[in-house]
C-alpha positions in Angstrom: 52.8 219.0 -79.8 52.1 222.6 -79.0 48.3 222.0 -79.4 48.4 219.2 -76.8 50.4 221.4 -74.4 48.1 224.3 -74.9 45.0 222.1 -74.4 46.4 220.7 -71.1 47.2 224.1 -69.8 43.8 225.4 -70.7 42.0 222.5 -69.2 44.0 222.7 -66.0 43.3 226.5 -65.7 39.6 225.9 -66.2 39.6 223.1 -63.6 41.3 225.3 -61.1 38.9 228.2 -61.9 35.8 226.0 -61.3 37.2 224.8 -58.0 38.1 228.4 -56.9 34.6 229.6 -57.8 33.0 226.8 -55.8 35.2 227.5 -52.8 34.5 231.3 -53.1 30.8 230.7 -53.1 30.9 228.3 -50.1 33.1 230.8 -48.1 30.8 233.7 -49.1 27.7 231.8 -47.8 29.5 230.6 -44.7 31.2 233.9 -43.7 28.6 236.3 -45.1 31.3 238.3 -47.0 32.0 239.1 -50.6 34.7 236.9 -52.2 36.5 237.4 -55.5 38.2 234.9 -57.7 41.4 236.5 -59.0 44.1 235.3 -61.3 47.4 235.4 -59.3 50.5 234.1 -61.1 48.4 232.2 -63.6 46.3 230.4 -60.9 42.8 231.4 -59.8 42.5 232.2 -56.1 39.5 233.0 -53.9 40.2 236.1 -51.8 37.8 238.1 -49.6 37.1 241.7 -50.4 38.0 242.6 -46.8 41.4 241.0 -47.3 42.0 242.9 -50.5 41.2 246.2 -48.8 43.6 245.3 -46.0 46.4 244.6 -48.4 45.7 247.9 -50.2 45.8 249.8 -46.8 49.1 248.2 -45.8 50.5 248.8 -49.3 51.2 245.2 -50.0 49.4 245.5 -53.4 48.9 248.4 -55.7 45.6 249.6 -57.2 42.2 250.3 -55.9 39.5 247.9 -54.7 37.5 248.8 -57.8 40.4 247.7 -60.0 40.4 244.3 -58.4 36.6 244.0 -58.7 36.9 244.7 -62.4 39.8 242.2 -62.8 37.9 239.4 -61.0 37.1 236.2 -62.8 34.1 235.7 -60.5 32.4 237.6 -57.7 30.7 235.5 -55.0 28.0 237.3 -53.0 26.5 235.7 -49.9 23.2 234.0 -50.7 20.3 233.3 -48.4 20.0 229.5 -48.3 17.1 228.3 -46.2 17.4 224.8 -45.0 14.2 223.0 -44.1 14.3 220.2 -41.4 
């Protein structure tokens, strides 16, 4: 029974991680900012680097921006996507 529970938790985390990575990349391309996928309370979340720096400045979170870059599951950089019409 523990194996099934572990498998489901692992599958759900990977599903959420893939979804957060996709969202982070879309937002990075759209807003032209760097986004990180961080693990907050066991759930992957897409957060902009500017928002992280703002939270550090206002002392809502501890640590440096470099710490959060190192802890990121994924870093989404804006990509140049040329659409041809």
